[in-house]
C-alpha positions in Angstrom: 113.0 115.9 111.4 114.0 116.4 107.7 117.0 114.6 106.5 119.2 116.2 103.8 119.0 113.1 101.6 115.2 113.5 101.5 115.5 117.2 100.3 118.1 116.0 97.6 116.1 113.1 96.5 112.9 115.4 96.1 114.8 118.0 94.3 116.4 115.5 92.0 113.1 114.0 90.9 111.5 117.3 90.6 114.1 118.3 88.1 114.1 115.0 86.3 110.2 114.7 86.3 109.4 115.3 82.6 112.3 113.1 81.4 111.5 110.3 83.7 107.8 110.4 82.7 108.7 110.1 79.0 111.1 107.2 79.8 108.5 105.5 81.8 105.6 105.8 79.6 104.8 102.4 78.1 107.7 100.8 79.8 105.8 97.9 81.3 105.0 96.7 77.8 108.6 95.6 77.3 109.0 94.0 81.0 107.3 90.6 81.2 108.7 89.7 84.5 107.5 93.2 86.1 103.9 92.4 84.6 104.0 88.8 85.9 104.9 90.0 89.5 102.2 92.6 89.5 99.8 90.1 88.2 100.6 87.7 90.9 100.4 90.6 93.5 97.0 91.5 92.3 95.8 87.9 92.3 96.7 87.7 96.0 94.8 90.7 96.9 91.7 89.7 94.9 91.8 86.5 96.8 91.7 88.2 100.0 88.8 90.5 98.8 91.0 93.5 97.7 90.7 96.9 99.1 92.7 100.1 98.9 96.4 99.6 97.8 99.0 102.3 98.0 101.8 102.7 95.5 104.5 104.4 97.7 107.1 106.4 95.6 104.7 106.2 92.5 106.6 108.6 90.4 104.4 109.3 87.3 101.9 106.6 88.3 102.4 103.9 85.8 102.3 101.2 88.5 99.2 102.6 90.1 97.7 102.8 86.8 98.6 99.1 85.9 97.2 97.8 89.1 94.0 99.6 88.5 93.8 98.0 85.1 94.0 94.5 86.9 91.1 95.4 89.2 92.9 96.8 92.2 91.9 100.2 93.6 95.1 102.0 93.9 96.3 105.5 94.9 99.8 106.8 94.6 102.2 108.9 96.9 105.5 110.3 96.0 108.1 112.7 97.7 108.3 114.8 94.5 105.4 117.5 94.0 106.2 117.7 90.3 105.9 113.9 89.9 102.5 114.1 91.5 101.6 116.7 89.1 102.6 114.8 86.1 101.0 111.5 87.5 97.6 113.5 87.8 97.8 114.7 84.4 98.7 111.2 83.0 95.8 109.4 84.8 93.3 112.0 85.8 90.9 109.2 87.2 93.4 108.2 89.9 94.3 109.8 93.2 97.8 110.9 93.7 99.3 113.0 96.7 102.5 114.2 97.9 103.9 112.3 100.9 106.8 110.5 102.5 107.3 106.8 103.2 109.0 107.7 106.3 106.0 109.7 107.6 102.8 107.9 106.2 99.6 109.7 106.8 97.6 106.5 106.6 95.7 104.8 109.4 96.6 101.8 111.1 95.4 98.5 109.1 93.9 100.9 106.3 95.5 99.1 103.3 94.9 95.7 101.5 98.2 96.1 99.8 101.1 98.4 99.3 103.8 98.7 96.5 107.3 100.2 96.8 108.4 100.0 93.2 112.2 101.0 93.3 111.4 103.6 95.8 113.0 102.0 98.9 116.5 102.3 97.0 116.9 105.8 97.8 116.7 105.3 101.6 119.7 105.1 103.6 119.9 101.4 104.9 119.8 102.4 108.6 116.4 104.0 108.0 114.8 101.0 106.0 113.6 99.2 109.1 111.6 102.0 110.4 109.9 102.2 106.9 109.1 98.5 106.8 107.5 98.9 110.3 105.3 101.8 108.7 104.3 99.4 105.9 103.3 96.7 108.5 101.4 99.3 110.5 99.2 100.5 107.6 98.4 97.1 106.3 95.6 95.1 107.4 95.9 91.4 108.5 96.4 89.2 105.2 97.6 92.5 103.6 100.5 92.2 101.1 103.5 94.4 100.2 105.4 94.2 97.0 108.9 95.4 97.0 111.2 96.0 93.8 114.7 97.0 93.9 118.2 96.5 92.3 119.9 93.4 93.7 123.3 93.2 95.3 125.4 90.3 94.1 126.6 89.1 97.5 124.5 87.6 100.2 123.6 89.9 103.1 125.0 93.1 101.6 123.9 96.5 100.8 125.7 98.5 98.1 125.5 102.0 97.2 125.6 103.0 93.6 125.3 106.0 91.2 121.6 105.8 90.3 120.8 108.1 87.2 118.7 110.6 89.3 120.2 110.5 92.9 122.2 108.3 95.3 120.8 104.7 95.6 121.3 101.3 97.3 121.3 97.7 95.9 120.0 95.2 98.5 120.7 91.6 99.0 117.3 89.9 98.7 118.0 87.7 101.6 119.0 91.0 103.7 115.8 92.8 102.8 113.7 89.6 103.3 115.2 89.4 107.0 114.4 93.0 107.7 110.9 92.3 106.5 110.6 89.4 108.8 112.1 91.5 111.6 109.1 94.0 111.0 106.6 91.0 111.3 106.0 90.0 107.8 106.0 86.6 106.3 108.0 86.3 103.1 105.6 84.9 100.3 107.9 85.1 97.2 111.1 86.4 95.9 112.5 86.6 92.3 115.8 87.8 90.9 116.0 88.4 87.2 119.1 89.1 85.0 119.3 92.7 83.7 117.8 93.7 80.4 120.5 95.4 78.0 119.6 98.8 79.3 120.1 97.7 82.9 123.3 97.3 84.9 122.2 95.1 87.7 120.0 92.0 88.6 116.4 93.2 89.4 114.8 91.8 92.5 111.1 91.5 93.7 110.1 90.5 97.2 106.5 89.9 98.0 105.6 89.8 101.9 102.4 89.4 103.9 101.1 90.5 107.2 99.9 87.4 109.1 96.6 87.5 111.1 96.9 89.4 114.3 97.1 87.0 117.2 94.0 86.1 119.0 94.0 85.9 122.9 
């Protein structure tokens, strides 16, 4: 079943792909907290022997490329065909494919890590638990997931907001962390940063891990 909001999100990012790519190019150089979180994520993966990592909602590929630069083998997936085309042009040495986080074509336990960098935000809240279950499914034991999103101010809330591309939602870190626990994850770390001058909201990061499968 294809939801109308999925088609709207795909079309919006197709239409904004060139502008968004130009905006994102080199953006990490001005984001020390982003780099710190990604470095910690990479260190956790390397400590577990690394392995394939998926950047879900990869856009023009900058996060996947940054993780590759940290020694993490990463491929990207995005709903927008135009974004994938631009990512392949920007980073020809990496693999990018069109796909949906709600219908991951990834085998059970195939990934050492997964990143959803401001990509869960466009999903209606009632469909987020299913996606977190999918994330859990495709990660191997001790695999890690890193989520980045705009934070809601009040505890246990989800608030819609007028994202510059298409409708999106801000999450209370506590609420998203609880949904991750409900999916089976253990919360490893969370961080909330004040907005930069060009941002309207606090920025949140949540790192979770898949515990070892029980024995017996």
